[in-house]
C-alpha positions as CSV (number, residue, x, y, z in Angstrom):
1,M,0.0,0.0,0.0
2,T,1.4,3.4,-1.0
3,R,1.3,6.4,1.2
4,D,-1.3,8.0,-1.1
5,D,-3.5,4.9,-0.8
6,L,-3.2,4.8,3.0
7,I,-4.0,8.5,3.3
8,K,-7.0,8.1,1.0
9,Y,-8.2,5.2,3.1
10,A,-7.6,7.1,6.4
11,Q,-9.6,10.1,5.1
12,R,-12.5,8.2,3.6
13,A,-14.9,9.5,6.2
14,R,-13.6,13.1,6.3
15,V,-16.2,15.9,7.1
16,N,-16.1,19.6,7.5
17,F,-17.1,21.4,10.7
18,L,-16.5,25.1,11.3
19,D,-14.1,25.2,8.4
20,C,-12.1,22.3,10.0
21,S,-11.6,19.0,8.4
22,L,-12.3,16.1,10.7
23,D,-12.1,12.3,10.2
24,A,-15.3,10.7,11.4
25,L,-13.5,7.5,12.5
26,S,-14.2,5.2,15.4
27,M,-11.4,4.0,17.8
28,S,-11.2,0.7,16.1
29,E,-10.9,2.3,12.6
30,T,-8.2,4.6,13.8
31,L,-6.3,1.7,15.3
32,E,-6.5,-0.2,12.0
33,I,-4.9,2.8,10.2
34,V,-2.1,2.9,12.8
35,E,-1.5,-0.8,12.3
36,L,-1.4,-0.4,8.5
37,A,1.0,2.5,8.7
38,I,3.4,0.5,10.9
39,R,3.1,-2.7,8.9
40,E,3.7,-0.9,5.6
41,Q,6.3,1.5,7.1
42,T,4.4,4.4,5.7
43,Q,4.3,7.6,7.8
44,I,1.1,9.2,9.0
45,Q,0.7,12.2,11.2
46,H,-2.2,12.1,13.6
47,V,-3.7,15.0,15.6
48,V,-6.8,15.4,17.7
49,V,-9.2,18.4,17.8
50,N,-11.2,19.5,20.9
51,V,-13.1,22.7,21.6
52,A,-10.1,24.6,22.8
53,K,-8.1,23.8,19.6
54,L,-11.1,24.5,17.4
55,V,-11.3,28.0,18.9
56,S,-7.6,28.5,18.8
57,M,-7.4,27.5,15.1
58,R,-9.9,30.3,14.2
59,Q,-7.5,32.8,15.8
60,N,-4.2,31.3,14.8
61,P,-3.8,30.6,11.1
62,V,-0.4,28.9,11.6
63,L,-2.0,26.4,14.0
64,R,-4.9,25.9,11.6
65,S,-2.5,25.1,8.7
66,D,-0.5,22.7,10.8
67,V,-3.6,20.8,11.9
68,M,-5.2,20.8,8.4
69,E,-2.0,19.3,7.0
70,S,-2.2,16.3,9.3
71,D,-3.2,13.0,7.8
72,I,-5.7,12.0,10.5
73,V,-7.8,14.5,12.5
74,N,-9.7,12.7,15.2
75,V,-12.4,14.3,17.3
76,D,-11.3,14.5,21.0
77,G,-14.0,16.2,23.0
78,M,-17.7,15.7,23.4
79,G,-18.2,19.4,22.8
80,V,-17.1,18.9,19.2
81,V,-19.1,15.7,18.8
82,F,-22.3,17.5,20.1
83,G,-21.5,20.5,17.8
84,C,-21.2,18.3,14.8
85,R,-24.5,16.6,15.6
86,L,-26.2,20.0,15.7
87,F,-25.5,20.4,12.0
88,G,-26.3,16.8,11.1
89,I,-22.7,15.7,10.9
90,H,-22.3,12.1,12.1
91,I,-19.3,11.4,14.3
92,P,-19.3,7.8,15.5
93,E,-17.5,8.4,18.8
94,R,-15.0,10.6,20.6
95,V,-11.4,9.3,20.0
96,S,-9.4,11.0,22.7
97,G,-5.6,11.2,22.5
98,I,-5.1,9.5,25.9
99,D,-7.5,6.6,25.1
100,L,-5.9,6.1,21.7
101,M,-2.4,6.2,23.1
102,Q,-3.3,3.6,25.8
103,A,-4.9,1.3,23.2
104,I,-1.8,1.6,21.1
105,L,0.5,0.8,24.1
106,D,-1.5,-2.3,24.8
107,R,-0.9,-3.4,21.2
108,C,2.8,-2.5,21.5
109,T,3.2,-5.4,24.0
110,R,1.5,-7.8,21.6
111,E,2.9,-6.6,18.3
112,G,6.4,-5.6,19.4
113,W,5.9,-2.0,18.4
114,R,8.5,0.4,20.0
115,P,7.2,3.8,21.0
116,Y,9.2,7.0,21.7
117,F,7.9,9.6,24.1
118,L,8.5,13.4,23.8
119,G,7.1,15.8,26.3
120,A,6.3,16.7,29.9
121,R,8.8,17.6,32.7
122,Q,11.7,15.2,33.2
123,D,10.5,14.0,36.6
124,V,7.0,13.5,35.3
125,L,8.2,11.7,32.2
126,T,10.4,9.4,34.3
127,T,7.5,8.5,36.5
128,A,5.3,7.9,33.4
129,M,7.8,5.5,31.9
130,M,8.0,3.5,35.1
131,K,4.2,3.2,35.2
132,I,4.0,2.3,31.5
133,K,6.5,-0.6,32.0
134,Q,4.4,-1.8,35.0
135,R,1.1,-1.5,33.2
136,Y,2.3,-3.0,29.9
137,P,4.7,-5.8,30.8
138,G,7.2,-6.6,28.1
139,I,6.8,-3.3,26.2
140,E,10.1,-2.1,24.6
141,I,10.4,1.7,24.9
142,A,12.6,3.1,22.1
143,G,13.4,6.2,24.0
144,Y,12.1,9.4,25.6
145,H,12.9,13.1,26.1
146,H,11.3,15.8,28.1
147,G,9.3,18.5,26.4
148,Y,11.1,21.6,27.8
149,F,13.5,22.4,25.0
150,G,14.3,25.4,22.8
151,E,14.2,25.6,19.0
152,S,18.0,25.5,18.9
153,E,17.8,22.0,20.4
154,E,15.3,20.5,18.1
155,D,17.6,19.1,15.5
156,T,19.5,17.2,18.2
157,I,16.2,15.8,19.5
158,V,15.1,14.8,16.0
159,E,18.4,13.0,15.4
160,A,18.0,11.1,18.7
161,I,14.5,10.0,17.6
162,R,15.7,8.9,14.2
163,S,18.6,6.9,15.8
164,A,16.2,5.1,18.1
165,R,14.1,3.9,15.1
166,P,10.8,3.8,16.9
167,D,7.5,2.6,15.3
168,L,5.5,5.4,17.0
169,L,6.3,8.9,18.3
170,F,4.0,10.3,20.9
171,V,4.4,14.1,21.2
172,A,3.1,15.3,24.6
173,I,3.6,19.0,24.2
174,S,1.0,21.7,24.5
175,S,-0.5,23.4,21.5
176,P,0.5,25.2,19.3
177,K,4.1,24.3,19.9
178,K,3.3,20.6,19.4
179,E,1.8,21.1,16.0
180,R,4.5,23.5,14.8
181,F,7.3,21.1,16.0
182,V,5.8,18.1,14.2
183,R,5.1,20.1,11.0
184,R,8.6,21.4,10.9
185,W,10.3,18.1,11.3
186,R,7.9,15.4,10.2
187,E,9.8,14.6,7.0
188,M,12.9,14.0,9.1
189,F,11.5,11.7,11.9
190,D,11.5,8.5,9.8
191,V,8.8,7.2,12.1
192,P,5.6,5.4,10.7
193,V,3.2,7.0,13.2
194,V,3.5,10.5,14.7
195,M,0.9,11.4,17.2
196,G,0.2,14.5,19.2
197,V,-1.1,13.5,22.7
198,G,-1.1,16.7,24.6
199,G,-1.1,16.2,28.4
200,S,-1.4,12.4,28.2
201,I,2.0,11.8,29.9
202,D,0.8,13.9,32.9
203,V,-2.2,11.7,33.2
204,I,-0.3,8.4,33.0
205,A,2.2,9.7,35.6
206,G,-0.7,10.5,37.9
207,L,-0.1,14.3,37.9
208,V,-3.6,14.9,36.4
209,R,-6.6,12.8,37.1
210,R,-9.2,12.0,34.5
211,A,-12.8,12.8,34.9
212,P,-15.3,9.9,35.7
213,A,-16.6,8.3,32.5
214,W,-20.0,9.9,32.8
215,M,-18.5,13.4,32.8
216,Q,-16.4,12.4,29.8
217,M,-19.4,11.2,27.9
218,T,-21.6,14.2,28.8
219,G,-19.0,16.8,27.8
220,L,-18.2,17.9,31.4
221,E,-14.6,16.8,31.5
222,W,-13.5,20.4,31.4
223,L,-15.4,21.0,34.6
224,Y,-13.6,18.2,36.4
225,R,-10.3,19.6,35.2
226,L,-11.3,23.1,36.4
227,A,-12.1,21.7,39.8
228,Q,-8.5,20.3,40.0
229,E,-6.8,23.5,38.9
230,P,-9.2,26.4,39.3
231,R,-6.7,29.2,39.5
232,R,-4.8,28.1,36.4
233,M,-7.7,26.9,34.2
234,W,-10.7,29.1,34.9
235,R,-9.8,31.9,32.5
236,R,-9.0,29.4,29.8
237,Y,-12.2,27.5,30.0
238,L,-14.4,30.5,30.5
239,G,-13.0,32.2,27.4
240,T,-12.9,29.0,25.3
241,N,-16.4,27.8,26.1
242,L,-18.0,31.2,25.6
243,A,-16.2,31.7,22.3
244,Y,-17.3,28.2,21.2
245,A,-20.9,28.9,22.2
246,W,-20.9,32.1,20.3
247,I,-19.4,30.5,17.2
248,L,-22.1,27.7,17.3
249,T,-24.9,30.3,17.8
250,T,-23.9,32.4,14.9
251,K,-23.4,29.3,12.7
252,M,-26.9,28.1,13.6
253,V,-28.4,31.4,12.8
254,G,-26.7,31.5,9.4
255,H,-27.5,27.8,8.9
256,K,-31.3,28.3,9.4
257,R,-31.5,31.7,7.6
258,P,-33.7,31.2,4.5
259,S,-32.0,32.0,1.2
260,P,-33.1,35.3,-0.5
261,R,-35.6,34.9,-3.4
């Protein structure tokens, strides 16, 4: 299978929502594409989009370009799923970065895939690696590096990733630095699957707790996160959620407006 064939297959269910291309794929479908990329040694770049990123993309054209040039754009966030459904766009399910990463790590133990981790503080990353080895016995970690580096260090980090020859690269850096870094260097990684996973390493290390399943499914995960870090997160969530509500409202008004005769 050529890269063009794989990308065409990956994007077979692509839809447009708020001027953003999204791949309406389930978790199992996404895992199938990951497996194909590793088996065929064909690189794909994966990114997830949630409400915060959707809003940021409308304000940051560089971030929007970086996301839109990715090969798979999964929906991470029930707010985006609900928004799509308002306009009759079918999204089979939310495919969050952390859930997808954990599903892939489980397959790493069975398939012998070797992941590389880039992101988080060094102490948090070390703890996460220890917990991954405990949770996924037999997993072979190709390497890891913290996410606090400057642009002048990027070429050295990329060379370390290339030398490790991993099957997957998990980039756990905040947006938009994550997307810019991957877009700048993706041709040099020589890694079949490159995934942006945001704060997933913090979650695995136990630094951040995930919301209960019912809050995840009802779109209230942000509220749980706000309760954990109110001083740091309240301004971000207030601004993002209000902006998203306004975008949806104006879109609905325009969507329902009768065409002039």
